[in-house]
ZAMARGU-4260 file (C-alpha; in steps of 0.2 Angstrom, whole numbers, plus 5000, padded with zeros to 4 digits):
<rodrens>
0) 4967/4941/5037 | 4958/4949/5024 | 4962/4946/5007 | 4959/4966/5000 | 4951/4965/4981
5) 4943/4976/4969 | 4946/4995/4966 | 4939/5011/4976 | 4941/5027/4968 | 4940/5041/4981
10) 4947/5058/4985 | 4961/5065/4995 | 4952/5080/5005 | 4962/5096/5008 | 4968/5090/5026
15) 4977/5076/5016 | 4963/5062/5019 | 4955/5049/5012 | 4938/5041/5016 | 4937/5022/5017
20) 4924/5014/5007 | 4909/5008/5021 | 4914/4991/5014 | 4933/4991/5018 | 4929/5000/5037
25) 4927/4982/5045 | 4944/4975/5041 | 4953/4993/5041 | 4951/4999/5059 | 4963/5006/5073
30) 4981/5009/5068 | 4988/5006/5050 | 5002/5009/5042 | 5008/5017/5025 | 5022/5017/5019
35) 5031/5019/5002 | 5029/5005/4989 | 5048/5000/4984 | 5043/4997/4968 | 5029/5009/4960
40) 5024/5025/4963 | 5011/5021/4975 | 5009/5018/4994 | 5005/5001/5003 | 4993/5000/5016
45) 4993/4986/5029 | 4982/4984/5042 | 4991/4981/5060 | 4990/4961/5057 | 5000/4964/5043
50) 5012/4975/5047 | 5017/4963/5061 | 5020/4948/5050 | 5029/4960/5039 | 5039/4967/5052
55) 5042/4949/5058 | 5051/4944/5041 | 5062/4959/5043 | 5067/4957/5059 | 5075/4940/5053
60) 5088/4951/5041 | 5107/4952/5047 | 5106/4969/5051 | 5122/4969/5064 | 5132/4961/5050
65) 5126/4967/5035 | 5127/4985/5030 | 5113/4983/5015 | 5101/4975/5027 | 5103/4990/5040
70) 5100/5003/5024 | 5084/4992/5020 | 5078/4991/5037 | 5079/5011/5042 | 5073/5016/5025
75) 5060/5005/5026 | 5053/5009/5044 | 5059/5025/5043 | 5047/5030/5028 | 5033/5023/5034
80) 5020/5030/5046 | 5007/5023/5057 | 4991/5032/5060 | 4974/5028/5066 | 4957/5027/5055
85) 4943/5040/5062 | 4924/5036/5068 | 4920/5044/5052 | 4933/5031/5042 | 4947/5044/5039
90) 4964/5041/5036 | 4977/5054/5036 | 4991/5052/5026 | 5008/5062/5028 | 5009/5076/5016
95) 5029/5066/5014 | 5019/5053/5007 | 5007/5062/4997 | 5023/5069/4988 | 5032/5052/4986
100) 5017/5045/4977 | 5012/5059/4967 | 4994/5059/4975 | 4982/5072/4968 | 4964/5073/4972
105) 4958/5059/4964 | 4964/5042/4969 | 4963/5024/4969 | 4963/5009/4982 | 4969/4997/4975
110) 4967/4977/4983 | 4984/4968/4982 | 4978/4952/4994 | 4987/4957/5010 | 4990/4975/5008
115) 4978/4992/4998 | 4988/5000/4988 | 4984/5020/4987 | 4988/5027/4969 | 4986/5045/4959
120) 4970/5039/4946 | 4982/5045/4932 | 4995/5033/4939 | 4987/5021/4940 | 4977/5022/4923
125) 4994/5025/4916 | 5002/5008/4925 | 4989/4999/4919 | 4989/5004/4899 | 5008/4997/4899
130) 5002/4981/4903 | 5001/4969/4887 | 4984/4959/4887 | 4993/4943/4888 | 5000/4950/4906
135) 4989/4940/4918 | 4991/4924/4907 | 5010/4925/4903 | 5013/4928/4924 | 5001/4913/4927
140) 5013/4904/4918 | 5027/4910/4925 | 5024/4907/4941 | 5016/4892/4942 | 5000/4896/4950
145) 4988/4883/4940 | 4972/4896/4943
</rodrens>
């Protein structure tokens, strides 16, 4: 499992592709899955290995008996797309996903442990500005991380 860390400033080309930094190309290759964030105005990019883990968790939902679970599965997988990273390390992003996340030319890839997040640069800056200076310390305590 790759643990994604760091931030990478990139540009979306005229065909809706992002070129991966060389540092990430070993971890992010072949087929990747891109979907809408369930809580923020950004996209989540999963390697095939991590996507399969997410799919296993979602497969445990009682979709035959719970209409909310069934609706969640439809939306989560229906909004996702699978793409292939090309030989130059480019990842194409579907227009509907670009529109959802409000991506402009300047984007940021943000490491989020088991996935990469794709943010519009301006949205990423605004998001970080909203967080308090003590946000990290407060959440270390809240989630009892002891790190």
